[in-house]
VEXVEX-709250 format. One record per residue (C-alpha): x, y, z; residue in one letter. Coordinates in steps of 0.02 Angstrom, whole numbers, padded with zeros to 5 digits, always signed. Layout:
XYZA/...
end
This chain:
+05934+04909+04748M/+06039+04946+04895G/+06151+04941+05038R/+06120+04818+05186M/+06232+04829+05325L/+06226+04653+05445L/+06298+04681+05611V/+06308+04531+05689D/+06451+04444+05785D/+06397+04273+05726D/+06354+04318+05554P/+06371+04156+05478A/+06210+04088+05554M/+06109+04206+05445I/+06217+04259+05307L/+06174+04135+05197D/+05989+04157+05228Q/+05991+04333+05215L/+06109+04295+05016T/+05979+04183+04970H/+05844+04306+05012A/+05903+04472+04960L/+06027+04445+04805S/+05912+04430+04688P/+05846+04605+04731E/+06003+04667+04697G/+06026+04699+04864I/+06202+04717+04931R/+06250+04648+05121I/+06401+04717+05217D/+06459+04643+05377V/+06498+04688+05548A/+06559+04580+05687R/+06574+04733+05817T/+06482+04877+05850A/+06617+04970+05817E/+06662+04905+05677E/+06461+04940+05623G/+06501+05125+05672L/+06640+05148+05553Q/+06533+05093+05426H/+06400+05177+05439V/+06519+05338+05466A/+06609+05294+05321C/+06494+05254+05180Q/+06302+05241+05264P/+06201+05091+05195P/+06011+05084+05155D/+05983+04997+05287V/+06054+04926+05463I/+06011+04719+05543L/+06071+04771+05706L/+06092+04607+05840D/+06033+04650+06011V/+06185+04546+06098H/+06365+04606+06020L/+06534+04604+06115P/+06557+04792+06126D/+06416+04870+06155L/+06221+04830+06159S/+06112+04836+06014G/+05999+04956+06102L/+06185+05101+06129E/+06235+05035+05941A/+06069+05107+05886Y/+06082+05270+06007Q/+06267+05325+05906R/+06197+05271+05742I/+06057+05365+05766R/+06189+05527+05807Q/+06270+05469+05660I/+06121+05478+05534D/+05933+05480+05604G/+05877+05438+05431R/+05933+05252+05410I/+05808+05110+05447P/+05868+05008+05571V/+05812+04824+05592I/+05820+04727+05761F/+05851+04536+05778I/+05857+04427+05929T/+05843+04257+05979W/+05761+04300+06154A/+05564+04304+06131A/+05535+04451+06257T/+05657+04570+06156A/+05649+04720+06258D/+05796+04773+06205T/+05711+04778+06013A/+05566+04862+06113I/+05636+04979+06192E/+05718+05026+06029A/+05568+05020+05944M/+05507+05173+06047K/+05680+05275+06019K/+05634+05248+05820G/+05702+05105+05741A/+05614+05031+05593Y/+05537+04843+05677D/+05628+04695+05754Y/+05635+04508+05693L/+05635+04329+05791F/+05797+04221+05717K/+05788+04106+05669P/+05731+04219+05513L/+05557+04203+05420D/+05623+04230+05241L/+05473+04291+05158A/+05425+04423+05304R/+05633+04487+05311L/+05637+04510+05109R/+05480+04636+05142G/+05543+04710+05302V/+05699+04751+05227I/+05608+04802+05044T/+05481+04934+05152Q/+05618+04989+05259A/+05735+05024+05089L/+05602+05129+05018E/+05571+05222+05174L/+05751+05274+05160G/+05742+05319+04987R/+05600+05433+05019L/+05698+05511+05172M/+05865+05535+05092R/+05802+05577+04901E/+05773+05737+04860P/+05600+05812+04828A/+05660+05949+04697V/+05540+06083+04663V/+05566+06145+04513A/+05503+06275+04383E/+05596+06201+04242T/+05660+06034+04211L/+05770+05951+04316P/+05942+05852+04306T/+05966+05701+04262E/+05984+05645+04457N/+05881+05769+04514G/+05781+05647+04604G/+05607+05661+04624D/+05541+05809+04553A/+05386+05928+04596I/+05387+06020+04421I/+05286+06167+04343G/+05269+06321+04322R/+05057+06384+04317C/+05004+06494+04429P/+04927+06360+04531A/+05107+06263+04561M/+05188+06426+04596G/+05074+06454+04745E/+05112+06290+04803V/+05300+06312+04797Y/+05269+06465+04898K/+05152+06350+05045A/+05282+06221+05043I/+05425+06384+05095G/+05320+06455+05208R/+05253+06308+05297V/+05408+06196+05290A/+05509+06262+05437T/+05361+06314+05575Q/+05300+06166+05666N/+05129+06159+05632V/+05009+06026+05536I/+04994+06042+05361A/+04860+05972+05271L/+04867+05927+05085I/+04711+05912+04985T/+04682+05855+04790G/+04635+05708+04695E/+04719+05569+04675S/+04873+05534+04587G/+04900+05741+04607T/+05077+05734+04694G/+05054+05730+04889K/+05156+05628+04951E/+05292+05714+04841L/+05240+05886+04919V/+05229+05801+05088A/+05398+05749+05057R/+05469+05936+05035A/+05407+05997+05145I/+05493+05874+05280Y/+05663+05888+05193Q/+05660+06073+05229H/+05585+06044+05400S/+05693+06069+05555T/+05671+05878+05573R/+05745+05837+05396A/+05888+05722+05496K/+05739+05647+05597A/+05630+05494+05540P/+05506+05509+05417F/+05356+05393+05437L/+05196+05369+05272A/+05057+05276+05327I/+04892+05280+05223N/+04756+05264+05312C/+04655+05187+05151A/+04754+05054+05128A/+04742+04975+05287I/+04585+04881+05390P/+04505+04971+05511E/+04529+04856+05650N/+04709+04863+05618L/+04744+05043+05604L/+04722+05115+05762E/+04835+04975+05814S/+04989+05045+05695E/+04971+05206+05735L/+04977+05196+05933F/+05038+05013+05948G/+04961+04892+06071H/+04980+04810+06233E/+05012+04617+06226K/+04868+04518+06247G/+04739+04686+06184A/+04648+04579+06043F/+04662+04415+05981T/+04803+04376+05885G/+04905+04542+06012A/+05053+04391+06059D/+05161+04532+06064R/+05184+04723+06130K/+05169+04840+05969R/+05257+04984+05971I/+05138+05101+05846G/+05202+05256+05701K/+05162+05379+05823F/+05289+05316+05955E/+05409+05253+05855Q/+05440+05442+05774C/+05485+05524+05908N/+05556+05693+05856G/+05516+05660+05683G/+05364+05700+05536T/+05224+05569+05527L/+05142+05581+05351F/+04928+05505+05368L/+04896+05499+05178D/+04698+05473+05150E/+04660+05555+05319I/+04493+05572+05241G/+04465+05382+05282D/+04513+05352+05427M/+04387+05294+05551P/+04277+05422+05672L/+04338+05338+05806A/+04511+05333+05786T/+04489+05519+05739Q/+04439+05545+05912A/+04616+05497+05955K/+04722+05579+05826I/+04629+05739+05890L/+04694+05696+06094R/+04859+05682+06040L/+04881+05849+05934L/+04809+05920+06093Q/+04920+05863+06206D/+05057+05763+06117Q/+05004+05604+06232S/+04912+05451+06204F/+04878+05251+06235E/+04932+05106+06179R/+04757+05008+06113V/+04730+04868+06271G/+04851+04989+06361G/+04807+05130+06506N/+05007+05213+06510E/+05003+05387+06444T/+05155+05398+06315V/+05203+05555+06273R/+05268+05609+06104T/+05334+05756+05989D/+05290+05714+05806V/+05233+05832+05695R/+05098+05775+05574L/+05091+05840+05386I/+04922+05756+05328A/+04838+05715+05173A/+04683+05682+05077T/+04576+05681+04914H/+04418+05706+05009R/+04345+05876+05047D/+04362+05873+05240L/+04237+06024+05251K/+04108+05951+05163V/+04125+05761+05267W/+04125+05859+05424S/+03962+05957+05390S/+03886+05772+05358E/+03975+05700+05501G/+04079+05590+05426R/+04238+05669+05471F/+04257+05754+05642R/+04234+05935+05653Q/+04367+05973+05784D/+04496+05874+05681L/+04443+05951+05530Y/+04490+06137+05616Y/+04632+06073+05685R/+04712+06005+05540L/+04657+06145+05408S/+04773+06278+05506V/+04889+06259+05370F/+04799+06192+05178T/+04910+06160+05015I/+04798+06122+04884P/+04860+06035+04723L/+04785+06067+04546P/+04724+05909+04446A/+04836+05888+04307L/+04690+05954+04165R/+04691+06130+04262E/+04875+06161+04230R/+04892+06234+04059G/+05059+06208+03967D/+05135+06102+04142D/+05097+05948+04028L/+05228+05942+03906P/+05367+05980+04025M/+05318+05824+04148L/+05313+05716+03980V/+05476+05769+03937Q/+05550+05724+04117H/+05440+05554+04136Y/+05515+05518+03968L/+05713+05553+04007R/+05671+05475+04181R/+05571+05331+04138F/+05680+05285+03973S/+05828+05299+04093R/+05738+05172+04213E/+05700+05044+04079L/+05845+05056+03971G/+05775+05125+03820R/+05850+05267+03713E/+05682+05370+03668V/+05724+05545+03698R/+05602+05636+03592E/+05403+05644+03575I/+05321+05694+03386T/+05191+05860+03421P/+05046+05705+03370E/+05066+05604+03521A/+05091+05750+03625L/+04948+05823+03559E/+04857+05662+03620L/+04924+05655+03791L/+04840+05838+03810C/+04709+05824+03758R/+04673+05669+03865Y/+04565+05728+04052P/+04676+05634+04158W/+04586+05563+04295P/+04710+05489+04377G/+04817+05672+04366N/+05024+05662+04377I/+05028+05453+04431R/+04903+05403+04286E/+05017+05490+04168L/+05184+05395+04236Q/+05090+05217+04214G/+05042+05276+04029V/+05215+05358+04001L/+05289+05186+04050K/+05159+05067+03947Q/+05216+05192+03807A/+05415+05151+03828L/+05382+04951+03837L/+05303+04990+03678Q/+05429+05099+03611A/+05569+05057+03472A/+05698+05188+03413G/+05715+05359+03509T/+05557+05439+03467V/+05385+05400+03538L/+05257+05411+03412I/+05071+05394+03430P/+05051+05197+03391A/+05142+05183+03563F/+05037+05257+03659L/+04880+05150+03751P/+04735+05138+03625E/+04638+05213+03754S/+04719+05366+03713L/+04762+05344+03519R/+04534+05295+03521V/+04446+05415+03634P/+04278+05376+03635P/+04158+05505+03525E/+04112+05651+03644P/+03907+05666+03692T/+03834+05818+03674A/+03738+05832+03845D/+03621+05974+03842P/+03630+05992+04032L/+03815+05981+04079L/+03901+06013+03915G/+03992+05884+03797T/+04091+05762+03896E/+04142+05577+03858A/+04036+05436+03888D/+04129+05351+04048F/+04155+05153+04052S/+04198+05078+04217F/+04261+04918+04151E/+04376+05017+04021A/+04461+05115+04176F/+04476+04986+04297I/+04582+04876+04161L/+04682+05014+04123R/+04737+05076+04285R/+04764+04895+04340L/+04892+04872+04189E/+04940+05042+04250E/+05001+04992+04397G/+04856+05077+04511A/+04880+05100+04691T/+04731+05179+04737T/+04606+05117+04618L/+04453+05082+04753S/+04464+05285+04777A/+04482+05312+04582E/+04303+05232+04538V/+04218+05277+04680H/+04283+05458+04631Q/+04206+05409+04443Q/+04057+05351+04518L/+04012+05497+04617D/+04039+05600+04466R/+03943+05512+04345L/+03776+05478+04482L/+03790+05685+04499L/+03787+05711+04306R/+03630+05589+04291L/+03542+05644+04433A/+03544+05824+04370L/+03506+05778+04217R/+03346+05673+04278H/+03281+05833+04360T/+03338+05959+04225K/+03478+06055+04331G/+03352+06084+04475N/+03487+06063+04599Q/+03368+06055+04759V/+03285+05917+04693Q/+03460+05826+04643A/+03520+05856+04810A/+03345+05798+04888R/+03361+05623+04762L/+03561+05600+04825L/+03516+05636+04999G/+03656+05774+05016I/+03625+05938+05056S/+03629+06056+04938R/+03768+06154+04985Q/+03862+05983+04963T/+03777+05954+04796L/+03875+06121+04751R/+04050+06078+04812A/+04030+05927+04716K/+03995+06004+04560I/+04153+06120+04563R/+04263+05986+04621E/+04204+05866+04481F/+04226+06034+04343G/+04054+06018+04304L/+03981+06149+04176T/+03801+06193+04106F/+03765+06257+03957T/+03636+06354+03982G/+03507+06410+04137S/+03463+06257+04276A/+03275+06251+04239A/+03174+06275+04411G/+03319+06328+04502D/+03366+06484+04571E/+03507+06535+04529D/+03629+06456+04381D/+03792+06366+04420L/+03935+06481+04417D/
end
């Protein structure tokens, strides 16, 4: 899983705790008793994460941390201290340290922080390869495809990566927005500085502002110590705000001010904090429509949309699917200890026929599930999930064309089995699609009446029709023009 370096002049006190907590995860632990010994470890064989004591015999923890950053600013460093005030650790957090923990260590919290730090370090170091053909076995995470839409994505990454401007990545859930953000970061002038990612939809509204901007001690109930937020922690680096469309309006206002002058105040404080962070944002929402409806600040939308990279849905990528299947079969076979090297034409045909509402993420889940069922070296239809092998019979809709009936229960159960991480957003998207179809069917295609029933503008209705790829088989009765 990874290597951790413990830098502590008295490691025996916590080494047993670390071994007990981390060895089952496959994490190797190296030990250094002085700052200089730890720096030699970092220079010769950089670890994946560092646990650094605040008090060392030769250098202070803060001095050691500053020298670690000079060697490699991408290594997550977690401070440990006995001191309840932890002033040094807080100062280190301002300079980009990942976290700080108090001794005696809470094993559950320690394991969670170390696991998250290892994943962050992997995201920063492992290349996000852009490839029109299948990459090598050790090519890192890959953005694969040669359809025209993906060609435009590659060109966009090249244009914006070295420019110190905001990039907005749009696309349905599961299309690979975080991978594109990492590619931009890794090809930028900040590639050796920290990269932090935060999912705005996954953090409760009342905690998101503190997560981003930090808070002062006593700012609210439970704020028993000062917290350094991601914008301050990531100073000099790149911050990726995933699902920014789900950010509360009050937090959007604070983001806007930060983008304008790179300054903010912590929650409950009045000190102006200055920072230098490059922002990359992503969303599956149509922010232009949302801003027109008052659900997203227009001024922030204009700030974010200076350079936009739209990602195509998997169903829109033509012949890219067979290439993606081959890539993930090879990758997941290696990870899962399987020997599957080929896929039959019949199994590939089933995969190509499926509409992939969950996009690349859903494809990955389906292939992992199939490999766990597989025996031998060839993937056959019998190994694929039943939902792909026995799809529901399509029903002819005279208004919206032929489209398969959709079962929310089947969709949710399948995505739970596949380990979905954005299931709420996916279900809401499917619900919006169904609601739109039924409203248009009820009005016999009259978009003005359908928009009125739904309580949205005609412009929003047309945008949603395009977003969901709905098409008419004939003219829309009672409407002044047909859908393109």
